[in-house]
C-alpha positions in Angstrom: -23.6 12.0 -11.3 -20.4 13.5 -12.7 -19.3 10.6 -15.1 -16.2 12.3 -16.3 -15.0 12.8 -12.7 -15.9 9.2 -11.9 -13.9 7.9 -14.8 -10.9 10.1 -13.7 -11.1 8.7 -10.2 -11.2 5.1 -11.5 -8.2 5.7 -13.7 -6.3 7.4 -10.9 -7.0 4.6 -8.4 -6.1 1.9 -10.9 -2.7 3.6 -11.6 -2.1 4.2 -7.9 -2.8 0.7 -6.8 -1.2 -1.1 -9.8 2.0 1.0 -9.7 4.7 -0.9 -7.8 5.0 0.4 -4.3 5.4 -1.0 -0.8 1.9 -2.6 -0.8 2.4 -4.4 -4.1 6.0 -5.4 -3.1 4.8 -6.9 0.2 1.9 -8.8 -1.4 4.2 -10.2 -4.2 6.9 -11.1 -1.6 4.3 -12.9 0.5 2.7 -14.7 -2.4 6.2 -15.9 -3.5 7.4 -17.0 -0.1 4.3 -18.1 1.7 1.6 -18.8 -0.9 -1.8 -17.3 -1.9 -3.6 -17.4 1.4 -1.2 -15.3 3.5 -0.8 -13.0 0.5 -4.6 -12.5 0.3 -4.8 -11.8 4.1 -2.0 -9.2 3.5 -4.1 -7.6 0.8 -7.2 -7.6 3.1 -5.0 -5.9 5.7 -3.8 -3.2 3.4 -7.4 -2.7 2.2 -8.5 -2.2 5.8 -5.8 0.4 6.3 -7.1 2.2 3.2 -10.6 2.4 4.7 -9.1 4.0 7.8 -7.4 6.6 5.7 -10.6 7.1 3.7 -12.4 7.7 7.0 -9.7 10.3 8.0 -10.2 12.0 4.7 -14.0 11.9 5.0 -13.7 13.4 8.5 -11.6 16.3 7.2 -14.1 16.9 4.3 -17.1 16.9 6.6 -15.6 19.1 9.2 -13.7 21.3 6.7 -10.6 20.6 8.7 -7.1 20.7 7.2 -4.0 18.7 8.1 -0.9 20.9 8.4 1.6 20.0 5.6 4.4 19.4 8.1 2.2 16.8 9.9 1.5 15.0 6.6 5.2 15.0 5.9 5.9 13.6 9.4 3.4 10.8 8.9 5.0 9.9 5.6 8.4 9.9 7.3 7.3 7.4 9.9 5.8 5.3 7.1 9.1 5.3 5.2 11.0 4.1 8.3 8.5 1.2 8.8 8.8 0.2 5.2 12.6 0.3 5.5 12.3 -2.0 8.5 10.2 -4.5 6.6 12.6 -4.3 3.6 15.6 -5.1 5.7 13.8 -7.9 7.6 12.7 -9.4 4.3 16.1 -9.3 2.7 17.7 -10.8 5.8 15.2 -13.7 5.8 15.8 -14.3 2.1 19.6 -14.2 2.4 19.5 -16.5 5.5 21.7 -19.7 5.3 20.0 -22.8 4.0 20.2 -24.3 7.5 17.8 -21.5 8.6 15.2 -22.6 6.1 12.4 -22.6 8.7 13.2 -18.9 9.4 13.4 -18.0 5.8 10.1 -19.6 5.1 8.4 -17.4 7.7 5.5 -15.5 6.0 6.5 -12.0 5.1 3.0 -10.6 5.3 -0.2 -11.3 7.0 -3.3 -9.3 8.0 -1.7 -7.1 10.6 1.5 -6.5 8.7 -0.5 -5.6 5.7 -2.7 -3.2 7.7 0.5 -1.6 9.2 2.2 -1.1 5.8 -1.1 0.1 4.3 -1.5 2.7 7.0 2.0 3.9 6.8 2.2 4.0 2.9 3.2 7.6 2.0 1.5 7.2 -1.4 -1.9 6.4 0.1 -1.6 9.0 2.9 -0.9 11.7 0.3 -3.8 10.5 -2.0 -6.5 10.2 0.6 -5.7 13.4 2.6 -4.6 15.6 -0.3 -6.3 14.3 -3.5 -9.3 12.3 -2.3 -11.3 15.5 -1.6 -10.9 16.6 -5.2 -13.4 13.8 -6.2 -16.0 14.6 -3.7 -18.2 16.3 -6.2 -18.9 13.0 -8.0 -22.5 13.2 -6.9 -24.6 16.0 -5.5 -24.5 14.7 -2.0 -21.2 14.4 -0.1 -22.3 11.3 1.9 -23.2 9.5 -1.3 -20.0 10.5 -3.0 -17.9 9.2 0.0 -19.8 5.9 0.0 -19.3 5.4 -3.8 -15.6 6.4 -3.7 -15.0 4.1 -0.8 -16.8 1.2 -2.4 -14.9 1.6 -5.7 -11.6 1.8 -3.9 -12.3 -1.4 -1.9 -13.3 -3.4 -4.9 -10.5 -2.2 -7.2 -7.9 -2.6 -4.5 -8.7 -6.2 -3.8 -9.2 -7.0 -7.5 -5.8 -5.6 -8.5 -3.9 -7.1 -5.6 -5.6 -10.5 -6.2 -4.4 -10.4 -9.8 -0.8 -9.7 -8.6 -1.2 -12.7 -6.2 -2.5 -15.0 -8.9 0.2 -14.0 -11.4 3.0 -14.4 -8.8 1.6 -17.8 -7.7 1.5 -19.0 -11.3 5.0 -17.8 -12.2 6.7 -18.8 -9.0 8.9 -21.8 -9.0 11.5 -22.8 -6.3 14.2 -21.3 -8.4 12.3 -18.0 -9.0 11.0 -17.7 -5.4 14.4 -16.3 -4.0 14.7 -13.9 -7.0 11.2 -12.5 -6.4 11.7 -12.2 -2.7 15.1 -10.4 -3.2 13.6 -8.1 -5.9 10.5 -7.1 -3.8 12.7 -6.6 -0.7 15.0 -4.4 -2.7 12.0 -2.4 -4.1 10.8 -1.8 -0.6 14.2 -0.6 0.5 14.5 1.8 -2.5 11.0 3.2 -1.8 11.8 3.7 1.9 15.1 5.4 1.1 13.7 7.7 -1.5 10.7 8.6 0.6 13.0 9.2 3.6 15.2 11.6 1.7 12.3 13.4 0.1 10.4 13.9 3.4 13.6 14.9 5.3 14.2 17.5 2.7 10.6 18.7 2.9 10.8 19.1 6.7 14.2 20.8 6.5 12.8 23.4 4.1 
């Protein structure tokens, strides 16, 4: 086993998952507004989406196929639009009048919403399709490498997102809930806008 490559992968995945992005923002938003259980289901959904992207990357590796750069950019573009939709929905719910408290309390996340945002996350799409193959030499057998890399991702993803959920739940008070929801919604919107501009520029060029 290539230990140096394994440690590099672990560090890369840790930074990728822990760095604030659409998945982290959605999980924190859900933990603050709906509690630990819906947030955990959101994390499970995003993890399931990651496994789908891993399967896609594995298929490309095993068949020596390549995704055209423009197709990858188009997928990221669609993902940014979906993230923007979630951001606007979250901000509208958070800014809803007090009389609409029942609407504002609607869970922001959930299993399927987590799955959808995980599947459309530009950061994860780029990692699994473009960078994941770089770690395939972690063992002598491709199948063993794919299994190990997938297992490590699954465990680390759930562990890091669970830590975010726990910290958010511990720190959240009725006064802070609105601030956290507004902040995470704004982060989602900035990510969507930045990704949209970047991908439109890439398609234009």
